[in-house]
C-alpha positions as CSV (number, residue, x, y, z in Angstrom):
1,M,-13.2,-19.9,5.1
2,G,-9.9,-18.8,4.4
3,D,-7.6,-16.2,3.9
4,T,-8.3,-13.1,2.0
5,H,-6.5,-9.9,1.0
6,N,-8.2,-6.2,-0.5
7,A,-6.6,-3.5,-1.6
8,Q,-7.7,0.2,-2.7
9,G,-6.6,3.3,-3.6
10,F,-7.5,6.9,-5.5
11,G,-5.3,10.0,-5.4
12,G,-3.9,12.2,-7.9
13,Y,-1.8,13.3,-9.7
14,D,0.0,16.8,-10.8
15,Y,3.0,17.8,-13.9
16,F,5.1,19.6,-10.4
17,N,3.9,17.2,-7.5
18,G,4.2,14.3,-8.9
19,L,1.4,11.2,-8.0
20,N,0.0,11.3,-4.0
21,V,-2.2,8.6,-3.9
22,P,-2.6,7.4,-0.6
23,C,-4.5,3.2,-0.6
24,A,-4.7,0.9,2.0
25,V,-4.5,-2.7,2.0
26,S,-6.6,-5.2,4.7
27,C,-5.6,-9.2,5.1
28,K,-7.9,-11.5,6.7
29,I,-5.6,-14.6,7.3
30,E,-7.3,-17.9,9.2
31,N,-5.5,-19.3,11.6
32,P,-5.7,-23.0,10.5
33,E,-5.5,-24.7,14.4
34,T,-8.7,-22.8,15.7
35,Q,-10.3,-21.7,12.5
36,V,-10.3,-17.5,14.4
37,M,-9.4,-14.9,11.5
38,S,-7.6,-12.1,12.6
39,A,-7.2,-9.0,10.4
40,T,-5.1,-6.3,9.7
41,T,-4.8,-3.3,7.4
42,I,-2.1,-1.3,6.4
43,P,-2.1,2.4,5.2
44,L,-0.1,3.3,2.4
45,L,1.4,5.7,-0.3
46,I,2.2,6.6,-3.3
47,T,4.3,9.7,-3.9
48,G,6.7,9.8,-6.2
49,G,6.2,10.8,-10.9
50,L,5.0,8.8,-13.1
51,L,8.0,7.0,-14.6
52,N,9.1,6.1,-11.0
53,P,6.4,5.7,-8.4
54,T,7.1,5.2,-4.8
55,L,5.1,3.4,-2.4
56,W,5.3,4.5,1.7
57,I,4.0,3.1,4.7
58,A,2.0,6.1,5.8
59,N,2.2,6.2,9.3
60,K,6.5,5.0,9.6
61,K,8.5,8.3,9.2
62,D,12.0,6.3,9.3
63,V,11.5,3.5,6.8
64,D,12.6,4.2,3.2
65,G,10.2,3.9,0.3
66,L,9.7,0.6,-2.0
67,S,10.4,1.7,-5.6
68,L,7.3,0.1,-7.6
69,F,9.9,0.5,-10.8
70,N,11.8,3.0,-12.8
71,V,11.7,3.7,-16.1
72,D,14.2,5.4,-18.3
C-alpha cells in the first residue's frame, strides 16, 4: 500500500495580529517487514506576518518555531 501524508489548515489574517492558521500533518507509514500501518498526526500553528511566517508545533511551548521564509 505504501506511505501517505496529508496536510490541512485553515485560519485567518489581520493587519495587527498577523497570521493565525492552525493546521495538522498526518502520516501513515507502512512497516515493510510486517506490512502493518502506523499513523500519527502532528498539530501545527502558523503565526507571524505574511512576509515572515513561523511554523510552530501547537502543543510544544518550549520549542522554537521554524521560520518558513523571510522577505525583506
